[in-house]
N, C-alpha and C positions, 0 to 999 in steps of 0.2 A: 599432197605428199611433196616433198622438194626434192632434186633430182639430187641424186648418191653423187658424193665428190669424189668416182673413180681415182684412182691412183695404180702404177703397175709396179709389178714385182715378176720376178723372174723365178720358175719354178720348173725343176727339172729341163731345163732348155726353153718351155715355153712363156710369155710374155702374157702376167696374169693380172688381167682388171681386179682390182679391191675396193673396199671402200671402208670406214672405221669412224664409230660414231659415238661420244659417249665416255663415261670416265667408270670406272671401278671394276663388277668380276666380270672378266674375260666369256663371251660367247658368240661362239662360230656359229653363224646360218647357213643352211646349203639349199639349194633351190630344188626344185621339180625340173625334171626332162623338159626341154623344150626352155624353159624360162630363163630367169638371169636375174641379180644383183635388184632391180626396179620391183619384182613381186615378192621380195621380203622386205623391202627398206619400208613399206609404211609400219610395220610389226617393229622392226629397230629403232625408228624413230618414236616409237610409244614407251619403248624399253629403256630408252637410253638416256633417261630421267628421271629410271628409277635405280641405279648404282651400275650401271653394266657399261662394260666397253666393248661393243659389240663390231665383229668382222664379219663382213660379208663379201663372197669372190663368186667372179663367173667362170665355173669350172669350162674347162678345155672343150672346145665347140658351142659354144652358149653366150651370150650377149658381148661384148667386146675383147672376150679370149679367144684365141684361134684353136681349131680342133687337134685333137694329138695327132702325136705322126704317121700312127700306126693304129688299128681297130684295139681299144681296150676295151677290158672287164672291169667289171664294179669293183677287182679290186686295185687295177690299177688306178682307180680314181681315190680309191682311198689313201693310197703309198700316194698322191698326189696333194689330197688334204695332210697327211701325215707332215711333206715339206713345206706348206702355208705354214704351219704351226711351228716346225720348228726359224723357217724366217722369220718370225715376227716373235719370235723368242717365246711362245707361248706352252711353258709344259702339259697344262691341264686348264681345261675350259669345260663351260657350260655348251653343249651343243642342242641347237635345231636344224631338225632336216626336214624336208615338206617334201615327199612323193618320194623322186628319186634320192635326194639326198638324205630320209627314211631308209631306202638300203644303205647307203654310206653306214649311216648310223647304228645298224646291226650289227654289221660289220665293225666297226668302232669298237663298240660296247662289247664285242665278245672278245676282240682280239689284241684292243687296244686299250682297255680301260682303264690303264694308269695313265692315260689322257686325258679323261673326261672326270668331272663331278657329276653330273648329272644331265639327262637327255629328255629332248621331247621332241617328238615325233607328231607330224598332221599327215594325215592319210597317206599315211607311207606305202611303199612301194617294197619285194620284198617275197610276198608270198605269190606262187605262182598256180594256179588253178589248175585242172584237168582239162585237158582238150575234149570236146567231146568226140567218138570213137572215127564218125564221117571226117571230122574235122582231121584228125588222126592220119586216118586212110588218106584223105584229101593230099598234105603233103607227101607223104612218102612215095605217091605216083607221081607228082611233082616232079620231087629227087629223083627218082628213079631218071624219068622222060630226061631231066636236064641232065644229070651225066651221061647218059646214053646219046646224046648228041654232041657232048662235049668231047667223049671217046673216038669218036668216027668223024672229028673234024667237023661238023657242021654250025659253029659258031655262031652264024648268023643266026640259024634257025634256033641254037641255045638262047641268042639274046633275046630273039622276038617273044620266046618263052617265057624268060625271064620281064620281061615287062609286062606282057599279059597278066602273069600270074600278080604279079605288084600291086597291076593296077586294080586287079578286080578281089582280089583278098587283106592286100596289103593294109594295116593300119595306117592312121590318118600320120603319126610320129615316124611310122617307116617308110612312107614316101615320101616326108618331108625332110627327111636324114639322107645327104649327098656323102660319097665320098670317104673318107674312114669313121664318117660317125655315123655311116647305114651299119658298117661292119659292126662299131661296138654296139649299137643299141640291138643288134639280136644277141650279142654274146652277154648282151646287161638283162635284157628281159627274158633270157633262157636259164637262168638263173633264179633256183629256187633256195630260200635263204632262213628257212625252218630252223635249223638245228642252229645257226649262228643265233636266230635269237632266243632258243632256249638256253643259251652261253653267253649273255648279257650281264655285266656284274653291276651295272649301276642302274639306280632308279631312275627309271623310265615314268614318262607321261604321254599317254597318246591322245591325238585331239581327232573327232572325226566325224565328216557330216552323215548322216545319215539316207543326204539324198546323193553320195556319192557314186556314180557310174564307172569312173576310171578303175576304183580301188574299194569295192564295198565294203562296207559298214561288217559285213561277216569275214573279212579279212582284218578287221582292226580287233574282232572280238576276239578270233587265233591268235593274235598277236599279244593281246591281252592275257590269256590262259601258258600264251608260251615263257616271256620274257616274263622271271621269275621275280620282279620285282616291278611290278606295272600297273597303272590305274585308269582306266578310257575316260576320256567324257567326250558324250554325242552330242554334237549343236543338232538340234534339230531343226530340217528343213536347206541344210545348207549341203552343199556338193564338193568337188575335189579340191576346191580350196576356203574349205572352210575355216580354215585362220583368218582369214580376209574378209570371209562375211560375217564372221563373228569377231573383227578385229578388237574393239575393246575389253568384251568379257576374256577373249586368249591372252592377252597380254597381262589382265587381272590375275588369271587365274596361275599361269606358266611364273608371273614374280611372287605369286604366294608357296607353288612349289620349290622353285629354283631358290627360295632364301628358308 
């Protein structure tokens, strides 16, 4: 894989790294949480010779694009993506979204279907599984204790409690996030997008690895049921980056679907 030829354009006041390759039908690629252009570029290169002009960008907080100025929701990222399309004079595009990029795809496909032709989602996030009762109780107890410490002015103790809880129970992505990106992560993962999935108005192809531990296959099967016009391709033995583990097959099936 070659190095993506990153350029910089300003979207909503944020200097945004992006890369473009190929000629033909416009195709926008959105990476997953904690990733960047590099993680979709091998797929972009394979498709670029098949009649697509592919746009990939480092979303705010990832790759070479700085984080948002405040904690963003998934809807703020959608507005950002629409701003990118406008800046590139792209009225309608095909969309590829992996994981977090899939979250954005669900909202774009539901509320901004006029900007999309067809959509491909790989191991998409957006379905929030119910937490076990014990975990819900633990979180409520933690929040009560934290708010109590803050109310009585024991900020040092509150910080200690927050640090302990994060280290003990925080996910790897949460621990890795800092500043506004940590607040963003909390907003993003706590929103369930099932309702948006039922309102997606564009033909949608789902790729999923049956060994995906981050967004389990059960979520892919549910999305196939919820999205009105959707098909699911399962890559056996593949994990959360199933499209990379089955790169040639993904590119071939995706090209057939989009054309």
